[in-house]
N, C-alpha and C positions, 0 to 999 in steps of 0.2 A: 504493500500500500504506500503510495507516494505521500511525502510530507506536504506536497503542494495541493493535495485535494482539499476542496472547500465544501462547507455545508451551510446552506442558507438556513438561518434560524428566524422564523417568523414570530413576531412578538418578543424580540430579543431583550427588551428591557423589563419583561415581567419577572415576578418573584422566582418562579421555577426556572425560567429561561436563564437567569444569571448563573445558576448552578450548572445548567446544561453547557453554557459557553466554556466554563472552566474544564468540564469533563471532556469535551471535544478536543480542546487544546492539549490536554494531557495525553490524548491518543494520537497526537500529531496531525490533527485536522484543523484547518483554519475556518473559523466561523465567519459567515457573512451576516452582518447585522441588518435585519429587515423588520419593518413595521410602518405604521401609518403616521406616527408622531415624530416629525422631523427633529424637533428640539431634543426630545428624549433620546433619539437615536444618536445624534451628534454628541450629546453629553456622554453617552455610553462609549462612543467611538474613541473618546480621549483616553479611556482606560484600555482600549484594544486598538492601538495605532496601526497594527498590521491587518486589521479586519475591514473590508469594504463596508460602507454604509449605504443602504438602498431603501428609499422611501417607497412604500407600496401599500395598496389597499385591496381588500377582497372585492370591493365594488368596482375596481378598475383592472380587468384582466391584463391589459397591456402593461400596466405597472408591475404586475406579478411576473410576467414574462421577462421584463427587464431585470427584476430582482433575482431571478433564478438563472439568468444568462451566465454560463460558464460554471455554475455550481455542479457538484457531483451528487448531491442529495439535498433534501429539504426536511427540516424538522419543524413541525408546527407546534408552537408553545402558546398560542393565543386562543383563549376561550372567550365566550362559549363556542365550543367546536361545532355546534349546530350551525353557527353563523360563518365559521372560517374554513372548516374542513372541505366542504364541497368545492369551493373556489381554489383552494390550495391543491387539492387532488387533481383538479382539471389542469392546473398550471404544471404540476409535476408530470402528468401524462403528456402534455404538449412538449415539455422539455426532455422527456424520456429519462427521468432521473428518479431514484427511490424517494418515496414519501413515508415519513413516520410521524406520529403525533403522540402527545402525552395526555390525550383526552381521557376522562373517566366517564363519559356520557354513553350510557347503554344504547340509547336510540341512535346515536351517530355511528357507533361501532356496528350495530345491526344493519343500518342502511348502507354502510360502506361495504360490508361483506356481501350483502344481497345485491346491491346495485352496481358495484364497481369491479366485480370479478372478471367479467368478460372484457371490459375495457382495459384493465391492467394486464391481462394475459395477452391481448392483442398488441398492446404497446410494448410488451416485454419489460414492464415496470413492476418492481416490488413495492407493495403498499402494506404498511403495518400500522393499524390503528391501535389506540389505547395501550401504548407501550409505556406504562407508568406504574406507580405504586398500586393503583387500582387498574386492573385490566392486564397488566404484565406480570407482576410478581406472583400473584395467586395462581395464574395459569402456568408459569414456569415451575412452581412448587408442585402443583397437582400433576403435571406431566412427569416430573421427576419421581413422585410417589407412585404413579401408575406403572412406571418401569416397563417390563415386558408383558404386562397383562394386556391382552387385546381389547378388553372391555371391562366395565365395572358396573356394579349395581347402583352405586351412588358415589358422589364426591361431595365432601364438606370442606368449605374454606371459611375459616374463622379469623376475624380481625380483632386483635386486642390492642387498643391504644390507651395510653395513660391519660391522654387529653387530645383535643382537636381544636387548634386555633386556626380558623379558616382564613385563607387569603381573600382579597376582594374578588378575585377571579372565581374562587369556589362559590362565593355567595351569588355572583351573577349567574353562574352556571346552574346553581340550584333553582333560582327563579326561572331561568329559561327552560329548564327541563321538568318543571313541576307537573306531575300527573302522567309522566311518560315512563315511569319505572315498571319493570317486569321481573319475574322470577322464572327459573327454568325447572319444570317438573313434568313428568310424563313425556319427556322428549319434545317439549314445546315451551314457548314463552307465553306466560299468562300474567294477568295483573296480580300484584302481591296481596296477601291477606291483609284486611283492614284490622288495625290494632292487634297484632299477634301477641300472644302471651309470651313473656320471657321464658327461656329455658336455661339450663346450666351447661357450660362448656368447660372441660378440664384442659386449660392451656398448659403447655410446658412451663416450668418455673422460669422466671419469678412471678408470672401472672397468676398461675394456679387456677382454681375454679372461679368462674365469673358468670354472672347473669348476662345472657346474650339475647338478641332478638333477630328476627329475619331481616336481611339486608339485601337490597338490590345493588348489584355491582357489575361493572364491565367484565369482571373475570368470568361471570356466568356466560357472557357472550363469547369471549375469546376461547375459553376451555371447551365449550360445546361445539366449536367448529371442527375439532380434531380428536377429542377424547370421546370414545363410545360409551356413553352412559345416559340413562333416561333422566337422572336427577342430579343437578348441581346446586347444592344448598349453601348459601352464604349467610354468615352470622356476624354480628358485631356486638361488643360489650356496650353497656348502656351509657357510661360516663361521657365518651366522646360524642355520642349522638345528642346528649343534652347540651354539650358545648356548642356544636355546630348549629343547633336550632335556636340558640340564645343570641339575639342581635347584639347583646352587650359583650360577647366574647371577643377579645382583641385579636388582631392579626398576629401571625407568628413573628417572633423577634429573635435575633441572633444571640446565642448563649456563649459563643466563642469566636475565635478568629476565622473559623471556617465558614461562618454565616449560618450554620445549622442551629435550629432551636433546640431546646432541651427535651422536647417531646419524644417519647419512645413508642415503639410498636413491636408487635409480634404477629406474624401471619402463619397460620397452622392449616395445612392441607391434609385431609385424611381420605383415602380411597378405600371403598368397601367392595369385597368380592368373595362370595362363597363362605361367609363367616370369617374371613381374614381381613386385616386392615394393614395398610401401608401409610406411613406418615412422613411428611417433610415440612420443616418449619424454618422460618427465618426471622431474625429480630434485628433491630437497629434503631437509629435516631432520625427523626424528622421525615415524615412521609413525603414532603415536597422535595427536600434535598435528595432523597434516595432515588427519586424519579430520574435525576440527571445521569448517574452512572448506568441505569437501566437503558435509557434511550441512546446514550452515547456509545455504550458497548454494542448495542444492536446496530447502530449506524456503521460503526467500524467493521463489524462482521459482515454486513451486507456489502459494503464497499470492497472488502478484501476476499469475498467469496466463501466465508465460513458459514454457509447456509445449507440446509438439507436439500433444497430443491435445485441446487446447481445453477442458480442464477435465473431460473424461470420466472416470468412475471406472474403476478396474481396478488390477491389480498390474503394475508397470512396473520395468524396469531403468533405470539412469540414462541410458545412451546411447540408449535408446528414447524416453524422455520429454522429454529436453532436446536443444537444439542442442549437441552434444558439444564441438565446437571452441570455440564461443562461451563455453561453461561453463568449459572449461579456461583460456582466455585471461583470464577474469575473476579467476582465482586467481593469475595471474602479474603481476609477478615476486615478489610478497610471499611467497607460499606455495610456488610451483612455478617451476622453470626448465624451459622447454618447448623441444622440438625437434620441430616438426610438419611434415607435408608442405606444400609450397607450395599456396596456395589455388588457383592456376591449374591445378595438377596434378589437384586433386580436382574441378575443374569442367570438365575436358576431356572 
């Protein structure tokens, strides 16, 4: 992979995007700073003097074409993705370059898988939606836990957060996608249960037993695309849901020089088959910051050909496109602490 390869980052001045810029640079990739706010872009450009600055808007396709000119890939960090993903995917297809995004929006991921597959294949372009904490991490863990099992009776993905301080983008996305959430049961997507009763989930330590509730997440979309199971159940503990629903909860703030907040998470994926269970878990700090190494690692692997499909175009989930276990291990221990099934178990 050439050190001269460039990656256009749309919404480059956003909270999560700032982490993405650093992770791309660490992998020898040069970010191209793209967004609609000229002043914020040029202010950011002073911190990245080797990065081109290009003003573009999703309402102006020609500006997107100019922004992607010469880029080797594009990463969309600007939500709500219901508003930005369609135009950015169109632009990536015209430019014949890979598209990845960090969206957590179920409806957008579903629409991308359903409506863009033929276009992406025809163009020979790899499209990877929802490659983030929600949508990417749970899918990679579930894929790793599944191992060599060809199918499963059910998959549980449980999210344990000590808190959730939402960004402005998260709040905007929540309003934009109100009423569009689904769950995956019986091999199809259906509306979630109204006011489901909490249940108990036994997370690995240090979280331990927590009350959890049904949770609609992009991981149900991504995992259902390639893991054969009729039920993908997502759960979240109650404290972070109270935080994100409270308009008084502040935005995340840096707790150290890395810019990460002090918030911690644990994602626990359990696959069920014939009375057996396989489990894969990951923990770390800051659900927004950890999105950056996930999407940057994916971008690097797409560009250097470390993908299962050998470069074929199409719309893919992370666990479908990459060697899931190898991908996760590449992020440990700096970004993730992992508890994965023994390799021997998965090769039995």
